[in-house]
PANU-879989 format. One record per residue (C-alpha): residue number from 0; x, z, y; residue in one letter. Coordinates in Angstrom, 3 decimals. Each point is the difference from the previous one (the first is absolute). Example, Ala and Ser with C-alpha at 12.3 -4.5 7.8 and 13.67 -1.06 7.14 Angstrom:
BEGIN
   num         px         pz         py   residu
     0     12.300      7.800     -4.500        a
     1      1.370     -0.660      3.440        s
***
This chain:
BEGIN
   num         px         pz         py   residu
     0   -117.799     54.005    -53.665        x
     1     -2.348     -1.729      2.340        x
     2     -3.622     -0.140     -0.820        x
     3     -1.220     -3.498     -1.045        x
     4     -2.416      0.003      2.960        x
     5      3.024     -0.313      2.152        x
     6      0.520     -3.384     -1.645        x
     7     -1.568     -2.836      1.904        x
     8     -0.786     -3.113     -2.084        x
     9     -0.329     -3.614      1.204        x
    10     -2.149     -2.003     -2.262        x
    11     -2.250      2.938     -0.851        x
    12     -2.960     -2.203     -1.242        x
    13      1.990     -1.687     -2.832        x
    14      0.489      1.164     -3.506        x
    15      3.376      1.679      0.706        x
    16     -1.225      1.417      3.185        x
    17     -3.080      1.418     -1.734        x
    18      2.222      1.772     -2.605        x
    19      2.027      1.445      2.717        x
    20     -3.253      1.250      1.762        x
    21     -0.849      1.723     -3.236        x
    22      3.188      1.909      0.219        x
    23     -0.946      1.285      3.400        x
    24      1.751     -2.510      2.116        x
    25     -1.425     -1.074      3.435        x
    26     -0.921     -3.557     -0.938        x
    27     -2.208     -1.742      2.691        x
    28     -1.382     -3.492     -0.401        x
    29      1.203     -3.056      1.868        x
    30     -2.541      0.810      2.885        x
    31      2.085      2.969      0.950        x
    32      3.493     -1.016     -1.080        x
    33      0.793     -3.854      0.035        x
    34      3.727     -0.584     -0.423        x
    35     -0.319     -3.324      1.846        x
    36     -1.299      1.868      3.156        x
    37      2.599      2.230      1.683        x
    38     -2.699      1.652      2.160        x
    39     -1.967      1.162     -3.153        x
    40      3.412      1.227     -1.596        x
    41      0.856      1.995      3.080        x
    42     -3.513      1.444      0.171        x
    43      0.007      0.958     -3.553        x
    44      3.510      1.557      0.216        x
    45     -1.206      1.970      3.165        x
    46     -3.129      1.259     -1.830        x
    47      1.380      0.909     -3.348        x
    48      3.569      1.261      1.210        x
    49      1.400     -0.768     -3.536        x
    50      3.178      1.114     -1.564        x
    51      0.469     -3.177     -1.796        x
    52     -1.895     -3.452     -0.345        x
    53     -0.527     -1.882     -3.256        x
    54     -0.498     -3.759      0.531        x
    55     -2.391     -1.134     -2.962        x
    56     -1.633     -2.681      2.248        x
    57      0.714     -3.611     -1.172        x
    58     -1.471     -3.546     -0.280        x
    59      0.056     -0.098     -3.745        x
    60     -1.715     -3.190     -1.109        x
    61      3.100     -1.713     -1.459        x
    62     -1.558     -3.403     -0.455        x
    63     -1.955      0.151      3.180        x
    64      3.300      0.468      2.016        x
    65      0.987     -3.441     -0.828        x
    66     -2.965     -1.247      2.238        x
    67      0.013      2.691      2.331        x
    68      3.791      0.594      0.624        x
    69     -0.544      1.021      3.682        x
    70     -2.296      2.880     -1.001        x
    71      2.149      1.147     -2.856        x
    72      3.084      0.064      2.401        x
    73     -2.020      1.739      2.821        x
    74     -1.057      2.808     -2.368        x
    75      2.944      0.354     -2.494        x
    76      2.919     -0.812      2.368        x
    77     -0.981      0.354      3.594        x
    78     -2.526      3.001     -0.551        x
    79      2.673      1.824     -2.075        x
    80      2.449     -0.537      2.866        x
    81     -2.236      1.157      2.608        x
    82     -0.866      3.258     -1.831        x
    83      3.583      0.447     -0.786        x
    84      1.380     -0.406      3.593        x
    85     -2.892      2.551      1.257        x
    86      1.007      2.464     -2.738        x
    87      3.602     -0.384      1.101        x
    88     -0.901      0.665      3.628        x
    89     -2.057      3.121     -0.843        x
    90      2.551      1.436     -2.524        x
    91     -2.352     -0.428     -2.880        x
    92      1.291     -0.855     -3.587        x
    93     -1.461     -2.988     -1.488        x
    94     -0.731     -0.615     -3.725        x
    95     -0.649     -3.627     -0.519        x
    96     -1.473     -1.669     -3.081        x
    97      1.439     -3.385     -1.032        x
    98     -0.189     -1.993     -3.235        x
    99      2.079     -1.454     -2.864        x
   100     -1.016     -3.624      1.167        x
   101      3.041      0.129      2.370        x
   102      1.704     -1.258     -3.212        x
   103     -0.801     -3.239     -1.636        x
   104      1.747      0.269     -3.458        x
   105      1.813      2.244     -2.211        x
   106      1.015      0.967     -3.474        x
   107     -2.515      2.450     -1.677        x
   108      2.855      1.743     -1.727        x
   109      1.847      0.584      3.232        x
   110     -2.213      1.948      2.499        x
   111      0.706     -0.822      3.704        x
   112      1.526      2.722      2.069        x
   113     -0.371      0.859      3.613        x
   114      3.301     -1.638      0.781        x
   115     -1.072     -3.486     -1.202        x
   116     -0.448     -2.852      2.491        x
   117     -3.863     -0.834      0.516        x
   118     -1.043     -3.687     -0.302        x
   119     -3.654     -0.488      0.199        x
   120     -1.718     -3.232     -1.001        x
   121     -3.428      0.521      1.679        x
   122     -1.462      0.444      3.421        x
   123     -1.119      3.586     -0.960        x
   124      3.403      0.973     -1.333        x
   125      1.660     -1.429      3.057        x
   126     -2.246      1.968      2.229        x
   127      0.532      3.122     -1.720        x
   128      3.769     -0.516      0.032        x
   129     -0.231     -0.581      3.780        x
   130     -1.860      3.349      0.279        x
   131      2.694      1.700     -1.681        x
   132      2.511     -1.460      2.436        x
   133     -2.063      1.007      2.926        x
   134     -0.311      3.629     -1.150        x
   135      3.675      0.186     -0.317        x
   136      0.631     -1.686      3.219        x
   137     -2.165      2.400      1.799        x
   138      2.790      2.721     -0.373        x
   139     -2.152      3.011     -0.907        x
   140      0.076      2.150     -3.015        x
   141     -1.773     -1.685     -2.830        x
   142     -0.106     -0.778     -3.802        x
   143     -1.216     -3.344     -1.329        x
   144     -1.601      0.253     -3.353        x
   145     -0.640     -3.092     -2.217        x
   146     -2.648      0.087     -2.702        x
   147     -1.568     -2.390     -2.522        x
   148     -3.448     -0.685     -1.716        x
   149     -2.230      2.586      1.966        x
   150     -3.361      0.788     -1.781        x
   151     -2.778      2.700      0.073        x
   152     -3.512      0.470     -1.028        x
   153     -1.169     -1.369      3.223        x
   154     -0.301     -3.791      1.253        x
   155      1.717     -2.865     -1.859        x
   156      3.049      0.412     -1.839        x
   157      1.695     -1.705     -3.029        x
   158     -1.921      2.270     -2.345        x
   159     -3.444     -0.752      1.459        x
   160      0.764     -3.747      0.225        x
   161      1.224     -0.158     -3.546        x
   162     -2.913      1.887     -1.404        x
   163     -2.401     -2.142      1.795        x
   164      1.594     -3.124     -1.227        x
   165      0.326      1.400     -3.551        x
   166     -3.700      0.675     -0.204        x
   167     -0.794     -3.668      0.415        x
   168      2.649     -1.580     -2.276        x
   169      1.203      0.267     -3.611        x
   170      3.629     -0.853      0.866        x
   171      2.218      0.509      2.958        x
   172      3.297     -1.347      1.113        x
   173      2.284      2.615      1.626        x
   174      3.184     -0.394      1.779        x
   175      2.897      1.402     -1.809        x
   176      2.798     -0.594      2.431        x
   177     -1.307      1.957      3.000        x
   178      0.911      3.587     -0.373        x
   179     -0.585      3.381      2.039        x
   180     -0.732      3.610     -0.148        x
   181     -3.716      0.591     -0.045        x
   182     -0.396      2.582      2.650        x
   183     -3.249      2.135      0.565        x
   184     -0.655      0.921      3.640        x
   185     -0.461      3.614     -0.778        x
   186      3.560      0.867     -1.342        x
   187      1.631     -2.355      2.450        x
   188     -1.948      1.831      2.775        x
   189      1.416      3.301     -1.223        x
   190      3.641     -1.415      0.249        x
   191     -0.636     -1.370      3.533        x
   192     -1.279      3.374      0.996        x
   193      3.162      1.820     -1.552        x
   194      2.174     -2.576      1.698        x
   195     -1.913      0.282      3.328        x
   196      0.429      3.786      0.012        x
   197      3.800     -0.434     -0.699        x
   198      0.323     -2.325      2.949        x
   199     -1.919      2.289      2.311        x
   200      2.144      3.038     -0.983        x
   201      3.247     -1.873      0.629        x
   202      1.000     -0.112     -3.677        x
   203      2.409     -2.877     -0.953        x
   204     -1.948     -3.027     -1.186        x
   205      1.270     -3.467     -0.745        x
   206     -1.092     -2.736      2.437        x
   207     -1.182     -2.063     -2.962        x
   208     -1.680      1.096     -3.153        x
   209     -1.572     -1.825     -3.029        x
   210     -3.112      1.875     -1.457        x
   211     -1.936     -0.344     -3.174        x
   212     -0.455      1.373     -3.541        x
   213      2.205     -0.668     -3.071        x
   214     -0.686     -2.644     -2.547        x
   215     -0.329     -3.188      2.061        x
   216     -2.041     -2.769     -1.731        x
   217     -1.061     -3.460      0.273        x
   218     -3.533     -1.030      0.804        x
   219     -0.587     -1.084     -3.417        x
   220      1.112      3.532     -1.274        x
   221     -2.182      1.816      2.537        x
   222     -2.915     -2.084     -0.940        x
   223      0.528      1.015     -3.750        x
   224     -0.083      3.581      1.131        x
   225     -3.121     -0.413      2.089        x
   226     -1.791     -1.774     -2.891        x
   227      1.052      2.415     -2.670        x
   228     -1.654      2.740      1.995        x
   229     -2.987     -2.170      0.809        x
   230     -0.464     -0.592     -3.885        x
   231      0.032      3.785     -0.698        x
   232     -2.917      0.347      2.354        x
   233     -2.144     -2.705     -0.971        x
   234      1.004     -2.370      2.803        x
   235      1.588     -3.642     -0.070        x
   236      2.827     -0.740     -2.265        x
   237      1.087     -3.717      0.146        x
   238      2.823     -1.653     -1.757        x
   239      3.043     -0.198      2.168        x
   240      2.604     -2.666      0.300        x
   241      3.205      0.358      1.906        x
   242      0.889     -2.978      2.318        x
   243      2.656     -0.620      2.816        x
   244     -0.997      0.466      3.567        x
   245      0.156     -3.730      0.425        x
   246     -3.237     -0.101     -2.180        x
   247     -1.778      1.249      3.111        x
   248      0.992     -1.636      3.290        x
   249     -0.991      2.075      2.978        x
   250      0.184     -0.624      3.813        x
   251      2.793      2.761      0.185        x
   252      2.905     -0.020     -2.296        x
   253      0.273      3.230     -2.210        x
   254      3.198      1.826     -0.612        x
   255      1.176     -0.481     -3.693        x
   256      1.953      2.574     -1.869        x
   257      0.176      2.395      3.068        x
   258      0.095      3.855     -0.915        x
   259      0.791      2.511      2.561        x
   260      2.594      2.520     -0.980        x
   261     -1.543      3.426      0.751        x
   262      2.936      2.241     -1.077        x
   263      0.851      1.193      3.456        x
   264     -3.515      1.114      0.867        x
   265     -0.392      1.655     -3.592        x
   266      3.207      2.054      0.918        x
   267     -1.352      1.019      3.296        x
   268     -3.740      0.499     -0.695        x
   269     -0.286      0.367     -3.697        x
   270     -1.525     -2.841     -2.237        x
   271     -3.340     -1.341      0.848        x
   272     -2.571      0.601     -2.753        x
   273     -0.347     -2.634     -2.777        x
   274     -2.199     -2.923      1.029        x
   275     -1.730     -0.385     -3.386        x
   276     -2.149      3.100      0.322        x
   277     -1.186     -1.182      3.464        x
   278     -0.769     -3.415     -1.295        x
   279     -1.991      1.355     -2.852        x
   280     -2.014      2.186      2.245        x
   281     -0.673     -2.800      2.289        x
   282     -1.289     -2.265     -2.850        x
   283     -2.299      3.010     -1.092        x
   284     -1.441      0.496      3.430        x
   285     -0.447     -3.725      0.949        x
   286     -1.842     -0.638     -3.391        x
   287     -2.242      3.049      0.330        x
   288     -1.091     -1.341      3.540        x
   289     -1.335     -3.247     -1.645        x
***
C-alpha cells in the first residue's frame, strides 16, 4: 500500500485539503498547485512525483457562482479538465471530488444511484457536472466521487452558521425539503485516501462513486440535532419551525429531496462513521471557542 505522502492533493488549503494533509498527504496551496494553470500542475507533478492525485480544488460559493459563472466554470470545469488531461498524459490516476448538486430534485425515500442522469439547476451544479465530463473525456484512469454537506470545525459550515443565527433569535425557520448526508471532512478524507491507494495500486475501482454516512436528514432535522447538543452544553436553543425551501429564495436554486445512494461505496470501502457524533463534537468545540 502506498504511503499517503505519495498522494498529491489539489486544493490543499481548503477544509477537505487540510483534512487530507492531516492524514499525511502532500497538500500544497494554490500558489504551488493551481488547477487553472497547466504550468503549475506540471511543475507540481515533476516535484512531487505522485502515485495518484486527489482533486479537492473547487469554486464552492454556490450563490456566488450565479454572478461569477465564468470563474466557477474556469475552476470547476476547465481546471478539472486541465488537471485530468495532464494526469492522463503522465499516467497518474486521478480521484476527483464532485457534488450532489449535479442533481436538482429527487425523492428522499429513493436515494439516487450512480446510474441516474444528472440534471443540475444552478451554475455551480452545471460547472461541477462539466468538470465530471471533462475528467471522463481526458481518458486517464480516474474515479469521480460525489459528496454532500461537508462540514468541519474550521471555517464556515452549516453548523457554525446555524449556531450563530440561533444565538440571536428565539425562533428559526428551517428548510425541511432539502436533504443530504452531513459529511465531516475527516472521515471523508480517510475514505478518499483509501480510494486513492486502490487507484494507485491498480485495484478495480468504479469510475463514479457516491460517498457519505448513513442516516440522511433534512436541514431542519440536522438543525434539531445541532441545537439539542447545544442545549446540553449551555448554548443557544431556539424554537425550530419546518418550512419549504421556497420560504427562502436564494440566487442559486437548491436541490430538493436529493439523497445520494452510497451502497456501492459502502460495499467497497466499508460504511463511513455516523455523522451525528461528528456533528455533536463540532458543536461542542465551536461553543467552547466562544
